Steps between C-alpha positions, in 0.01 A plus 500: 500500500759585765596143594722269297341164576730193502343317205545808280876458504472132403256564216710797379806274486300247297396776259862617467588144399206518255352176628710317243350697210717669241515878486347488152197317642455758776529788254163394356318445831294706741535438873229595750597559863210471745534689828816678387559704814849642455522341155816294540362224277399745228842664506669159482279391210574820307875458551478129408358597161121469503344708222226643721449489877172592668539570873171502691403586854191621682679815619629773270790629711726194460424494128595868475831426675562205268432706189735772626774248579467331161516831314752694707711282727557153359686558174485126419125517437427570133270801452131423463519134601326532839135601515318543830132436561270506800358153560355346813562125477208446738260654250385193310289708260799678347680301229876474508697682232613274216845351555709198408605440860374621837710517816424583861710484814382520859149614417335275759601702805153655528197283590305626197763377255538163667145386434 
């Protein structure tokens, strides 16, 4: 969660532009971020207008930092929009949380996630 990977910036920019969707469409949707790390995509989605954002990672520390940033530092994030959850994307027995859209950026840097 301490590295801002290159694809994160590109996907965050796409989310800021709402992928061509209207803000009213996003206000009814849930976005799931897989392998959130520092949570840039989740923060971008919340600012872009998604109703609910679920940031997941297999480590709790980055998720704790993200939750703190969303609640205390980034005043553009509406309260209660971002939820964090522990999730190991390599664990094929654990179902993904329900969402309208799922995003991931630079999650294939580890051999286990590239299989």
